[in-house]
BADOMAR-48931 format. One record per residue (C-alpha): residue in one letter; x negated, z negated, y negated. Coordinates in steps of 0.1 Angstrom, whole numbers, m for minus. Layout:
# residues N
<r><code>A</code><u>X</u><w>Z</w><v>Y</v></r>
...
END
This chain:
# residues 411
<r><code>X</code><u>75</u><w>512</w><v>m160</v></r>
<r><code>X</code><u>66</u><w>549</w><v>m163</v></r>
<r><code>X</code><u>30</u><w>540</w><v>m152</v></r>
<r><code>X</code><u>45</u><w>523</w><v>m121</v></r>
<r><code>X</code><u>67</u><w>553</w><v>m113</v></r>
<r><code>X</code><u>37</u><w>577</w><v>m117</v></r>
<r><code>X</code><u>16</u><w>555</w><v>m95</v></r>
<r><code>X</code><u>43</u><w>555</w><v>m67</v></r>
<r><code>X</code><u>47</u><w>593</w><v>m70</v></r>
<r><code>X</code><u>9</u><w>598</w><v>m66</v></r>
<r><code>X</code><u>8</u><w>574</w><v>m36</v></r>
<r><code>X</code><u>36</u><w>593</w><v>m19</v></r>
<r><code>X</code><u>19</u><w>626</w><v>m26</v></r>
<r><code>X</code><u>m12</u><w>612</w><v>m9</v></r>
<r><code>X</code><u>8</u><w>601</w><v>21</v></r>
<r><code>X</code><u>3</u><w>564</w><v>15</v></r>
<r><code>X</code><u>35</u><w>544</w><v>24</v></r>
<r><code>X</code><u>50</u><w>522</w><v>m2</v></r>
<r><code>X</code><u>46</u><w>491</w><v>20</v></r>
<r><code>X</code><u>8</u><w>497</w><v>21</v></r>
<r><code>X</code><u>8</u><w>500</w><v>m17</v></r>
<r><code>X</code><u>28</u><w>468</w><v>m21</v></r>
<r><code>X</code><u>3</u><w>450</w><v>2</v></r>
<r><code>X</code><u>m29</u><w>460</w><v>m16</v></r>
<r><code>X</code><u>m57</u><w>435</w><v>m14</v></r>
<r><code>X</code><u>m56</u><w>410</w><v>m43</v></r>
<r><code>X</code><u>m87</u><w>392</w><v>m55</v></r>
<r><code>X</code><u>m98</u><w>369</w><v>m82</v></r>
<r><code>X</code><u>m133</u><w>357</w><v>m91</v></r>
<r><code>X</code><u>m143</u><w>322</w><v>m103</v></r>
<r><code>X</code><u>m174</u><w>310</w><v>m119</v></r>
<r><code>X</code><u>m183</u><w>275</w><v>m106</v></r>
<r><code>X</code><u>m208</u><w>254</w><v>m125</v></r>
<r><code>X</code><u>m223</u><w>227</w><v>m103</v></r>
<r><code>X</code><u>m247</u><w>201</w><v>m117</v></r>
<r><code>X</code><u>m266</u><w>171</w><v>m103</v></r>
<r><code>X</code><u>m271</u><w>148</w><v>m132</v></r>
<r><code>X</code><u>m287</u><w>121</w><v>m110</v></r>
<r><code>X</code><u>m324</u><w>113</w><v>m107</v></r>
<r><code>X</code><u>m325</u><w>121</w><v>m70</v></r>
<r><code>X</code><u>m319</u><w>153</w><v>m51</v></r>
<r><code>X</code><u>m287</u><w>158</w><v>m31</v></r>
<r><code>X</code><u>m286</u><w>176</w><v>3</v></r>
<r><code>X</code><u>m255</u><w>190</w><v>18</v></r>
<r><code>X</code><u>m234</u><w>177</w><v>m10</v></r>
<r><code>X</code><u>m197</u><w>186</w><v>m7</v></r>
<r><code>X</code><u>m179</u><w>207</w><v>m32</v></r>
<r><code>X</code><u>m141</u><w>211</w><v>m28</v></r>
<r><code>X</code><u>m120</u><w>234</w><v>m48</v></r>
<r><code>X</code><u>m82</u><w>228</w><v>m47</v></r>
<r><code>X</code><u>m66</u><w>262</w><v>m48</v></r>
<r><code>X</code><u>m35</u><w>249</w><v>m66</v></r>
<r><code>X</code><u>m57</u><w>240</w><v>m96</v></r>
<r><code>X</code><u>m72</u><w>275</w><v>m100</v></r>
<r><code>X</code><u>m38</u><w>292</w><v>m94</v></r>
<r><code>X</code><u>m50</u><w>325</w><v>m79</v></r>
<r><code>X</code><u>m14</u><w>339</w><v>m79</v></r>
<r><code>X</code><u>m15</u><w>351</w><v>m43</v></r>
<r><code>X</code><u>m20</u><w>337</w><v>m8</v></r>
<r><code>X</code><u>m57</u><w>332</w><v>m3</v></r>
<r><code>X</code><u>m68</u><w>342</w><v>32</v></r>
<r><code>X</code><u>m106</u><w>345</w><v>27</v></r>
<r><code>X</code><u>m133</u><w>335</w><v>3</v></r>
<r><code>X</code><u>m170</u><w>342</w><v>m5</v></r>
<r><code>X</code><u>m192</u><w>317</w><v>m23</v></r>
<r><code>X</code><u>m225</u><w>332</w><v>m38</v></r>
<r><code>X</code><u>m254</u><w>315</w><v>m53</v></r>
<r><code>X</code><u>m270</u><w>345</w><v>m69</v></r>
<r><code>X</code><u>m277</u><w>368</w><v>m39</v></r>
<r><code>X</code><u>m275</u><w>340</w><v>m14</v></r>
<r><code>X</code><u>m241</u><w>334</w><v>4</v></r>
<r><code>X</code><u>m231</u><w>298</w><v>10</v></r>
<r><code>X</code><u>m211</u><w>292</w><v>41</v></r>
<r><code>X</code><u>m176</u><w>279</w><v>33</v></r>
<r><code>X</code><u>m142</u><w>273</w><v>48</v></r>
<r><code>X</code><u>m105</u><w>274</w><v>37</v></r>
<r><code>X</code><u>m84</u><w>246</w><v>50</v></r>
<r><code>X</code><u>m46</u><w>242</w><v>54</v></r>
<r><code>X</code><u>m39</u><w>205</w><v>49</v></r>
<r><code>X</code><u>m1</u><w>205</w><v>50</v></r>
<r><code>X</code><u>7</u><w>227</w><v>79</v></r>
<r><code>X</code><u>23</u><w>256</w><v>61</v></r>
<r><code>X</code><u>m3</u><w>281</w><v>72</v></r>
<r><code>X</code><u>m15</u><w>286</w><v>37</v></r>
<r><code>X</code><u>m49</u><w>275</w><v>25</v></r>
<r><code>X</code><u>m50</u><w>245</w><v>2</v></r>
<r><code>X</code><u>m87</u><w>238</w><v>m3</v></r>
<r><code>X</code><u>m120</u><w>257</w><v>m3</v></r>
<r><code>X</code><u>m149</u><w>236</w><v>9</v></r>
<r><code>X</code><u>m187</u><w>240</w><v>11</v></r>
<r><code>X</code><u>m219</u><w>220</w><v>10</v></r>
<r><code>X</code><u>m249</u><w>227</w><v>m13</v></r>
<r><code>X</code><u>m284</u><w>214</w><v>m19</v></r>
<r><code>X</code><u>m290</u><w>203</w><v>m54</v></r>
<r><code>X</code><u>m325</u><w>191</w><v>m67</v></r>
<r><code>X</code><u>m324</u><w>162</w><v>m92</v></r>
<r><code>X</code><u>m313</u><w>170</w><v>m127</v></r>
<r><code>X</code><u>m304</u><w>206</w><v>m120</v></r>
<r><code>X</code><u>m275</u><w>229</w><v>m124</v></r>
<r><code>X</code><u>m263</u><w>260</w><v>m105</v></r>
<r><code>X</code><u>m238</u><w>287</w><v>m114</v></r>
<r><code>X</code><u>m219</u><w>300</w><v>m83</v></r>
<r><code>X</code><u>m196</u><w>329</w><v>m80</v></r>
<r><code>X</code><u>m165</u><w>324</w><v>m58</v></r>
<r><code>X</code><u>m143</u><w>354</w><v>m48</v></r>
<r><code>X</code><u>m109</u><w>346</w><v>m35</v></r>
<r><code>X</code><u>m90</u><w>373</w><v>m16</v></r>
<r><code>X</code><u>m56</u><w>380</w><v>0</v></r>
<r><code>X</code><u>m73</u><w>399</w><v>28</v></r>
<r><code>X</code><u>m81</u><w>383</w><v>61</v></r>
<r><code>X</code><u>m117</u><w>384</w><v>74</v></r>
<r><code>X</code><u>m134</u><w>382</w><v>107</v></r>
<r><code>X</code><u>m166</u><w>369</w><v>92</v></r>
<r><code>X</code><u>m180</u><w>337</w><v>108</v></r>
<r><code>X</code><u>m207</u><w>313</w><v>99</v></r>
<r><code>X</code><u>m229</u><w>291</w><v>122</v></r>
<r><code>X</code><u>m209</u><w>260</w><v>129</v></r>
<r><code>X</code><u>m225</u><w>227</w><v>118</v></r>
<r><code>X</code><u>m196</u><w>205</w><v>129</v></r>
<r><code>X</code><u>m172</u><w>204</w><v>158</v></r>
<r><code>X</code><u>m138</u><w>189</w><v>164</v></r>
<r><code>X</code><u>m112</u><w>188</w><v>192</v></r>
<r><code>X</code><u>m81</u><w>170</w><v>204</v></r>
<r><code>X</code><u>m73</u><w>173</w><v>241</v></r>
<r><code>X</code><u>m41</u><w>165</w><v>260</v></r>
<r><code>X</code><u>m50</u><w>152</w><v>295</v></r>
<r><code>X</code><u>m35</u><w>156</w><v>329</v></r>
<r><code>X</code><u>m49</u><w>124</w><v>345</v></r>
<r><code>X</code><u>m39</u><w>134</w><v>381</v></r>
<r><code>X</code><u>m55</u><w>168</w><v>380</v></r>
<r><code>X</code><u>m83</u><w>158</w><v>357</v></r>
<r><code>X</code><u>m75</u><w>188</w><v>334</v></r>
<r><code>X</code><u>m71</u><w>189</w><v>297</v></r>
<r><code>X</code><u>m59</u><w>214</w><v>271</v></r>
<r><code>X</code><u>m66</u><w>217</w><v>234</v></r>
<r><code>X</code><u>m38</u><w>207</w><v>210</v></r>
<r><code>X</code><u>m36</u><w>207</w><v>172</v></r>
<r><code>X</code><u>m13</u><w>177</w><v>169</v></r>
<r><code>X</code><u>5</u><w>151</w><v>190</v></r>
<r><code>X</code><u>35</u><w>129</w><v>179</v></r>
<r><code>X</code><u>48</u><w>101</w><v>200</v></r>
<r><code>X</code><u>72</u><w>72</w><v>195</v></r>
<r><code>X</code><u>55</u><w>39</w><v>185</v></r>
<r><code>X</code><u>65</u><w>24</w><v>218</v></r>
<r><code>X</code><u>48</u><w>51</w><v>239</v></r>
<r><code>X</code><u>14</u><w>43</w><v>253</v></r>
<r><code>X</code><u>m3</u><w>77</w><v>249</v></r>
<r><code>X</code><u>m39</u><w>63</w><v>248</v></r>
<r><code>X</code><u>m49</u><w>75</w><v>283</v></r>
<r><code>X</code><u>m30</u><w>108</w><v>280</v></r>
<r><code>X</code><u>m56</u><w>120</w><v>255</v></r>
<r><code>X</code><u>m91</u><w>129</w><v>266</v></r>
<r><code>X</code><u>m115</u><w>107</w><v>247</v></r>
<r><code>X</code><u>m85</u><w>86</w><v>236</v></r>
<r><code>X</code><u>m80</u><w>105</w><v>203</v></r>
<r><code>X</code><u>m94</u><w>132</w><v>181</v></r>
<r><code>X</code><u>m132</u><w>137</w><v>185</v></r>
<r><code>X</code><u>m154</u><w>152</w><v>159</v></r>
<r><code>X</code><u>m191</u><w>154</w><v>150</v></r>
<r><code>X</code><u>m218</u><w>166</w><v>126</v></r>
<r><code>X</code><u>m254</u><w>173</w><v>137</v></r>
<r><code>X</code><u>m262</u><w>136</w><v>132</v></r>
<r><code>X</code><u>m233</u><w>116</w><v>147</v></r>
<r><code>X</code><u>m200</u><w>118</w><v>165</v></r>
<r><code>X</code><u>m168</u><w>99</w><v>161</v></r>
<r><code>X</code><u>m133</u><w>95</w><v>177</v></r>
<r><code>X</code><u>m102</u><w>77</w><v>165</v></r>
<r><code>X</code><u>m81</u><w>58</w><v>191</v></r>
<r><code>X</code><u>m46</u><w>70</w><v>197</v></r>
<r><code>X</code><u>m30</u><w>35</w><v>198</v></r>
<r><code>X</code><u>m21</u><w>6</w><v>175</v></r>
<r><code>X</code><u>m58</u><w>m2</w><v>170</v></r>
<r><code>X</code><u>m66</u><w>32</w><v>155</v></r>
<r><code>X</code><u>m103</u><w>22</w><v>158</v></r>
<r><code>X</code><u>m131</u><w>45</w><v>147</v></r>
<r><code>X</code><u>m156</u><w>46</w><v>176</v></r>
<r><code>X</code><u>m191</u><w>60</w><v>174</v></r>
<r><code>X</code><u>m211</u><w>85</w><v>195</v></r>
<r><code>X</code><u>m248</u><w>81</w><v>190</v></r>
<r><code>X</code><u>m274</u><w>108</w><v>195</v></r>
<r><code>X</code><u>m311</u><w>110</w><v>203</v></r>
<r><code>X</code><u>m316</u><w>143</w><v>186</v></r>
<r><code>X</code><u>m298</u><w>163</w><v>159</v></r>
<r><code>X</code><u>m274</u><w>188</w><v>172</v></r>
<r><code>X</code><u>m238</u><w>194</w><v>184</v></r>
<r><code>X</code><u>m229</u><w>179</w><v>217</v></r>
<r><code>X</code><u>m193</u><w>171</w><v>219</v></r>
<r><code>X</code><u>m180</u><w>205</w><v>229</v></r>
<r><code>X</code><u>m201</u><w>201</w><v>261</v></r>
<r><code>X</code><u>m201</u><w>164</w><v>267</v></r>
<r><code>X</code><u>m166</u><w>155</w><v>253</v></r>
<r><code>X</code><u>m178</u><w>120</w><v>246</v></r>
<r><code>X</code><u>m186</u><w>114</w><v>283</v></r>
<r><code>X</code><u>m220</u><w>130</w><v>292</v></r>
<r><code>X</code><u>m228</u><w>137</w><v>328</v></r>
<r><code>X</code><u>m260</u><w>125</w><v>345</v></r>
<r><code>X</code><u>m274</u><w>160</w><v>339</v></r>
<r><code>X</code><u>m266</u><w>159</w><v>302</v></r>
<r><code>X</code><u>m281</u><w>125</w><v>299</v></r>
<r><code>X</code><u>m312</u><w>137</w><v>315</v></r>
<r><code>X</code><u>m313</u><w>165</w><v>289</v></r>
<r><code>X</code><u>m313</u><w>139</w><v>261</v></r>
<r><code>X</code><u>m276</u><w>139</w><v>252</v></r>
<r><code>X</code><u>m262</u><w>108</w><v>234</v></r>
<r><code>X</code><u>m231</u><w>88</w><v>243</v></r>
<r><code>X</code><u>m208</u><w>60</w><v>233</v></r>
<r><code>X</code><u>m229</u><w>33</w><v>216</v></r>
<r><code>X</code><u>m204</u><w>5</w><v>207</v></r>
<r><code>X</code><u>m178</u><w>m16</w><v>225</v></r>
<r><code>X</code><u>m153</u><w>m19</w><v>196</v></r>
<r><code>X</code><u>m127</u><w>m42</w><v>214</v></r>
<r><code>X</code><u>m102</u><w>m55</w><v>189</v></r>
<r><code>X</code><u>m124</u><w>m50</w><v>159</v></r>
<r><code>X</code><u>m123</u><w>m25</w><v>131</v></r>
<r><code>X</code><u>m153</u><w>m7</w><v>147</v></r>
<r><code>X</code><u>m168</u><w>17</w><v>122</v></r>
<r><code>X</code><u>m147</u><w>11</w><v>91</v></r>
<r><code>X</code><u>m112</u><w>14</w><v>106</v></r>
<r><code>X</code><u>m83</u><w>5</w><v>82</v></r>
<r><code>X</code><u>m64</u><w>m26</w><v>93</v></r>
<r><code>X</code><u>m36</u><w>m49</w><v>82</v></r>
<r><code>X</code><u>m44</u><w>m84</w><v>69</v></r>
<r><code>X</code><u>m25</u><w>m115</w><v>75</v></r>
<r><code>X</code><u>m45</u><w>m139</w><v>53</v></r>
<r><code>X</code><u>m66</u><w>m151</w><v>83</v></r>
<r><code>X</code><u>m75</u><w>m120</w><v>104</v></r>
<r><code>X</code><u>m74</u><w>m82</w><v>106</v></r>
<r><code>X</code><u>m42</u><w>m69</w><v>124</v></r>
<r><code>X</code><u>m34</u><w>m37</w><v>142</v></r>
<r><code>X</code><u>m11</u><w>m10</w><v>129</v></r>
<r><code>X</code><u>21</u><w>m20</w><v>146</v></r>
<r><code>X</code><u>51</u><w>m20</w><v>151</v></r>
<r><code>X</code><u>58</u><w>16</w><v>140</v></r>
<r><code>X</code><u>84</u><w>42</w><v>147</v></r>
<r><code>X</code><u>61</u><w>72</w><v>153</v></r>
<r><code>X</code><u>24</u><w>79</w><v>155</v></r>
<r><code>X</code><u>9</u><w>114</w><v>150</v></r>
<r><code>X</code><u>m28</u><w>123</w><v>154</v></r>
<r><code>X</code><u>m40</u><w>158</w><v>144</v></r>
<r><code>X</code><u>m71</u><w>179</w><v>137</v></r>
<r><code>X</code><u>m66</u><w>199</w><v>105</v></r>
<r><code>X</code><u>m101</u><w>215</w><v>101</v></r>
<r><code>X</code><u>m127</u><w>224</w><v>128</v></r>
<r><code>X</code><u>m156</u><w>237</w><v>107</v></r>
<r><code>X</code><u>m180</u><w>253</w><v>101</v></r>
<r><code>X</code><u>m189</u><w>229</w><v>73</v></r>
<r><code>X</code><u>m164</u><w>200</w><v>76</v></r>
<r><code>X</code><u>m139</u><w>185</w><v>100</v></r>
<r><code>X</code><u>m107</u><w>168</w><v>91</v></r>
<r><code>X</code><u>m86</u><w>146</w><v>114</v></r>
<r><code>X</code><u>m53</u><w>128</w><v>104</v></r>
<r><code>X</code><u>m36</u><w>98</w><v>119</v></r>
<r><code>X</code><u>0</u><w>93</w><v>105</v></r>
<r><code>X</code><u>23</u><w>64</w><v>112</v></r>
<r><code>X</code><u>60</u><w>64</w><v>102</v></r>
<r><code>X</code><u>80</u><w>32</w><v>99</v></r>
<r><code>X</code><u>52</u><w>7</w><v>99</v></r>
<r><code>X</code><u>68</u><w>m26</w><v>95</v></r>
<r><code>X</code><u>42</u><w>m44</w><v>73</v></r>
<r><code>X</code><u>44</u><w>m73</w><v>49</v></r>
<r><code>X</code><u>81</u><w>m69</w><v>45</v></r>
<r><code>X</code><u>80</u><w>m32</w><v>39</v></r>
<r><code>X</code><u>84</u><w>m1</w><v>60</v></r>
<r><code>X</code><u>55</u><w>22</w><v>53</v></r>
<r><code>X</code><u>46</u><w>58</w><v>61</v></r>
<r><code>X</code><u>8</u><w>61</w><v>60</v></r>
<r><code>X</code><u>m17</u><w>88</w><v>68</v></r>
<r><code>X</code><u>m54</u><w>80</w><v>73</v></r>
<r><code>X</code><u>m75</u><w>111</w><v>69</v></r>
<r><code>X</code><u>m111</u><w>113</w><v>82</v></r>
<r><code>X</code><u>m134</u><w>139</w><v>67</v></r>
<r><code>X</code><u>m169</u><w>146</w><v>81</v></r>
<r><code>X</code><u>m192</u><w>171</w><v>64</v></r>
<r><code>X</code><u>m221</u><w>191</w><v>78</v></r>
<r><code>X</code><u>m254</u><w>172</w><v>74</v></r>
<r><code>X</code><u>m236</u><w>138</w><v>70</v></r>
<r><code>X</code><u>m234</u><w>107</w><v>91</v></r>
<r><code>X</code><u>m208</u><w>91</w><v>67</v></r>
<r><code>X</code><u>m171</u><w>96</w><v>69</v></r>
<r><code>X</code><u>m148</u><w>98</w><v>39</v></r>
<r><code>X</code><u>m116</u><w>80</w><v>48</v></r>
<r><code>X</code><u>m85</u><w>86</w><v>26</v></r>
<r><code>X</code><u>m52</u><w>67</w><v>29</v></r>
<r><code>X</code><u>m20</u><w>84</w><v>17</v></r>
<r><code>X</code><u>14</u><w>67</w><v>14</v></r>
<r><code>X</code><u>48</u><w>84</w><v>9</v></r>
<r><code>X</code><u>57</u><w>59</w><v>m19</v></r>
<r><code>X</code><u>35</u><w>40</w><v>m44</v></r>
<r><code>X</code><u>22</u><w>7</w><v>m30</v></r>
<r><code>X</code><u>33</u><w>m26</w><v>m45</v></r>
<r><code>X</code><u>15</u><w>m58</w><v>m34</v></r>
<r><code>X</code><u>6</u><w>m47</w><v>1</v></r>
<r><code>X</code><u>m29</u><w>m58</w><v>11</v></r>
<r><code>X</code><u>m50</u><w>m41</w><v>38</v></r>
<r><code>X</code><u>m86</u><w>m46</w><v>50</v></r>
<r><code>X</code><u>m116</u><w>m28</w><v>63</v></r>
<r><code>X</code><u>m153</u><w>m34</w><v>68</v></r>
<r><code>X</code><u>m177</u><w>m35</w><v>98</v></r>
<r><code>X</code><u>m176</u><w>m49</w><v>132</v></r>
<r><code>X</code><u>m193</u><w>m82</w><v>140</v></r>
<r><code>X</code><u>m213</u><w>m67</w><v>169</v></r>
<r><code>X</code><u>m210</u><w>m92</w><v>197</v></r>
<r><code>X</code><u>m234</u><w>m97</w><v>226</v></r>
<r><code>X</code><u>m266</u><w>m105</w><v>207</v></r>
<r><code>X</code><u>m278</u><w>m118</w><v>174</v></r>
<r><code>X</code><u>m257</u><w>m100</w><v>148</v></r>
<r><code>X</code><u>m270</u><w>m98</w><v>113</v></r>
<r><code>X</code><u>m249</u><w>m87</w><v>83</v></r>
<r><code>X</code><u>m256</u><w>m77</w><v>47</v></r>
<r><code>X</code><u>m232</u><w>m75</w><v>17</v></r>
<r><code>X</code><u>m235</u><w>m69</w><v>m21</v></r>
<r><code>X</code><u>m201</u><w>m87</w><v>m25</v></r>
<r><code>X</code><u>m190</u><w>m57</w><v>m45</v></r>
<r><code>X</code><u>m174</u><w>m34</w><v>m19</v></r>
<r><code>X</code><u>m205</u><w>m28</w><v>3</v></r>
<r><code>X</code><u>m209</u><w>m45</w><v>37</v></r>
<r><code>X</code><u>m230</u><w>m38</w><v>68</v></r>
<r><code>X</code><u>m239</u><w>m52</w><v>102</v></r>
<r><code>X</code><u>m266</u><w>m47</w><v>129</v></r>
<r><code>X</code><u>m265</u><w>m58</w><v>165</v></r>
<r><code>X</code><u>m267</u><w>m50</w><v>202</v></r>
<r><code>X</code><u>m240</u><w>m46</w><v>229</v></r>
<r><code>X</code><u>m233</u><w>m27</w><v>260</v></r>
<r><code>X</code><u>m206</u><w>0</w><v>252</v></r>
<r><code>X</code><u>m196</u><w>1</w><v>289</v></r>
<r><code>X</code><u>m198</u><w>m22</w><v>319</v></r>
<r><code>X</code><u>m222</u><w>1</w><v>339</v></r>
<r><code>X</code><u>m255</u><w>m16</w><v>328</v></r>
<r><code>X</code><u>m276</u><w>4</w><v>352</v></r>
<r><code>X</code><u>m266</u><w>39</w><v>340</v></r>
<r><code>X</code><u>m262</u><w>29</w><v>303</v></r>
<r><code>X</code><u>m287</u><w>9</w><v>284</v></r>
<r><code>X</code><u>m279</u><w>m19</w><v>259</v></r>
<r><code>X</code><u>m273</u><w>m2</w><v>226</v></r>
<r><code>X</code><u>m284</u><w>m13</w><v>191</v></r>
<r><code>X</code><u>m263</u><w>0</w><v>162</v></r>
<r><code>X</code><u>m260</u><w>m4</w><v>125</v></r>
<r><code>X</code><u>m227</u><w>0</w><v>106</v></r>
<r><code>X</code><u>m219</u><w>2</w><v>69</v></r>
<r><code>X</code><u>m187</u><w>5</w><v>49</v></r>
<r><code>X</code><u>m183</u><w>10</w><v>11</v></r>
<r><code>X</code><u>m150</u><w>5</w><v>m8</v></r>
<r><code>X</code><u>m150</u><w>15</w><v>m45</v></r>
<r><code>X</code><u>m147</u><w>m16</w><v>m66</v></r>
<r><code>X</code><u>m113</u><w>m7</w><v>m81</v></r>
<r><code>X</code><u>m97</u><w>m11</w><v>m46</v></r>
<r><code>X</code><u>m115</u><w>m43</w><v>m36</v></r>
<r><code>X</code><u>m96</u><w>m76</w><v>m34</v></r>
<r><code>X</code><u>m118</u><w>m103</w><v>m19</v></r>
<r><code>X</code><u>m146</u><w>m106</w><v>7</v></r>
<r><code>X</code><u>m132</u><w>m120</w><v>40</v></r>
<r><code>X</code><u>m141</u><w>m122</w><v>77</v></r>
<r><code>X</code><u>m127</u><w>m131</w><v>111</v></r>
<r><code>X</code><u>m143</u><w>m135</w><v>145</v></r>
<r><code>X</code><u>m145</u><w>m97</w><v>150</v></r>
<r><code>X</code><u>m153</u><w>m84</w><v>116</v></r>
<r><code>X</code><u>m169</u><w>m86</w><v>82</v></r>
<r><code>X</code><u>m143</u><w>m74</w><v>57</v></r>
<r><code>X</code><u>m130</u><w>m67</w><v>23</v></r>
<r><code>X</code><u>m93</u><w>m68</w><v>14</v></r>
<r><code>X</code><u>m80</u><w>m35</w><v>m1</v></r>
<r><code>X</code><u>m51</u><w>m28</w><v>m23</v></r>
<r><code>X</code><u>m39</u><w>m1</w><v>m48</v></r>
<r><code>X</code><u>m7</u><w>m13</w><v>m65</v></r>
<r><code>X</code><u>12</u><w>15</w><v>m82</v></r>
<r><code>X</code><u>m7</u><w>42</w><v>m64</v></r>
<r><code>X</code><u>0</u><w>60</w><v>m31</v></r>
<r><code>X</code><u>m36</u><w>66</w><v>m24</v></r>
<r><code>X</code><u>m70</u><w>50</w><v>m20</v></r>
<r><code>X</code><u>m102</u><w>60</w><v>m3</v></r>
<r><code>X</code><u>m135</u><w>45</w><v>10</v></r>
<r><code>X</code><u>m165</u><w>54</w><v>32</v></r>
<r><code>X</code><u>m181</u><w>43</w><v>64</v></r>
<r><code>X</code><u>m211</u><w>53</w><v>86</v></r>
<r><code>X</code><u>m234</u><w>42</w><v>114</v></r>
<r><code>X</code><u>m268</u><w>47</w><v>129</v></r>
<r><code>X</code><u>m279</u><w>43</w><v>165</v></r>
<r><code>X</code><u>m314</u><w>29</w><v>170</v></r>
<r><code>X</code><u>m321</u><w>56</w><v>197</v></r>
<r><code>X</code><u>m319</u><w>83</w><v>170</v></r>
<r><code>X</code><u>m352</u><w>101</w><v>165</v></r>
<r><code>X</code><u>m341</u><w>108</w><v>129</v></r>
<r><code>X</code><u>m324</u><w>74</w><v>120</v></r>
<r><code>X</code><u>m332</u><w>38</w><v>111</v></r>
<r><code>X</code><u>m349</u><w>18</w><v>138</v></r>
<r><code>X</code><u>m346</u><w>m17</w><v>122</v></r>
<r><code>X</code><u>m320</u><w>m38</w><v>105</v></r>
<r><code>X</code><u>m342</u><w>m39</w><v>74</v></r>
<r><code>X</code><u>m344</u><w>m1</w><v>72</v></r>
<r><code>X</code><u>m307</u><w>2</w><v>77</v></r>
<r><code>X</code><u>m297</u><w>m23</w><v>51</v></r>
<r><code>X</code><u>m321</u><w>m7</w><v>26</v></r>
<r><code>X</code><u>m305</u><w>27</w><v>33</v></r>
<r><code>X</code><u>m270</u><w>13</w><v>30</v></r>
<r><code>X</code><u>m278</u><w>3</w><v>m6</v></r>
<r><code>X</code><u>m292</u><w>37</w><v>m14</v></r>
<r><code>X</code><u>m261</u><w>53</w><v>2</v></r>
<r><code>X</code><u>m238</u><w>34</w><v>m22</v></r>
<r><code>X</code><u>m258</u><w>45</w><v>m52</v></r>
<r><code>X</code><u>m257</u><w>81</w><v>m38</v></r>
<r><code>X</code><u>m219</u><w>80</w><v>m36</v></r>
<r><code>X</code><u>m216</u><w>67</w><v>m71</v></r>
<r><code>X</code><u>m233</u><w>98</w><v>m85</v></r>
<r><code>X</code><u>m213</u><w>128</w><v>m73</v></r>
<r><code>X</code><u>m219</u><w>163</w><v>m84</v></r>
<r><code>X</code><u>m202</u><w>175</w><v>m115</v></r>
<r><code>X</code><u>m181</u><w>206</w><v>m109</v></r>
<r><code>X</code><u>m166</u><w>228</w><v>m136</v></r>
<r><code>X</code><u>m145</u><w>258</w><v>m126</v></r>
<r><code>X</code><u>m140</u><w>288</w><v>m150</v></r>
<r><code>X</code><u>m116</u><w>316</w><v>m141</v></r>
END
């Protein structure tokens, strides 16, 4: 106590106000050991640190991640809307059978430091009559409100250098793809609808007519014969929680979903990392699940010979051609490959309907499950030009996901 009194006296003598003393910058340093125990190298592999688990003891407003003398771009994300950071995320390259020791400094001070953005995300409310739109962070509407055309792009749009996605703001909640010719960020400029001038410059565009299908791994209900939409509901909310520079996060929440004799509140979270074409999709429920059964998978791409591939253990893919839009002069027929992987513990049985190749999904006793999905467009200069190449990569991708980095945090 005497030390504190002496400190305050010295601060007052120096002219420093007590409020400034009380608001001194607080920091804490962590040592993070990251190891890749797998036989293959990993590129842009995500590392996520939950701040509640390291308990810094103050409100974290900035962070610096160092690999020796090299700074690794990172971001702090507020996931529950309380304006306080919940997670620190970054991506790292890890050669096979190697380890790295990183230093992470968390601080209570704000920073104006920025890193080059490798992802982009937006949600735009639209004035259809004036053809104007404005960025919003979140939109909530009653389940009976048709808001699909009031959102530019029909929902949140997000991309990495490799691919783009959007999630429909309606009962379908379909994940729809944006394919690219070349690596790079385009959606800030094209907003999913490239102009003739942008197309001439090599921009990509919509590459799939999703219809009533699950598109690129959208979660659906299951009625024992077919996939069903997420309806009826009381309210639907779509949000963008993270904009980059190393990952985007979009949420779709439904409250009061009348499903299989229950009333569910469910949030689907879509996470896209820099350097990735695959989406991590998480499903959260306000109460533990009982015997509810859902489904997801890949679209049966109509319009031409569709081929599919499955390992019957949670991995399924398809390859086919279709016109994404009716203007067949301006837009060419597109060829696309899709893949979805569900961890075995959530897999029920392999099923299909006329629109989809699917697995049923359940997690009794838990309020959470997750899975992954991705796609390639044949027009990519960096992708997979044949179904054989795509299905081979799909199997490699599953093995890749089954060998995550090992992360140990030391305060």
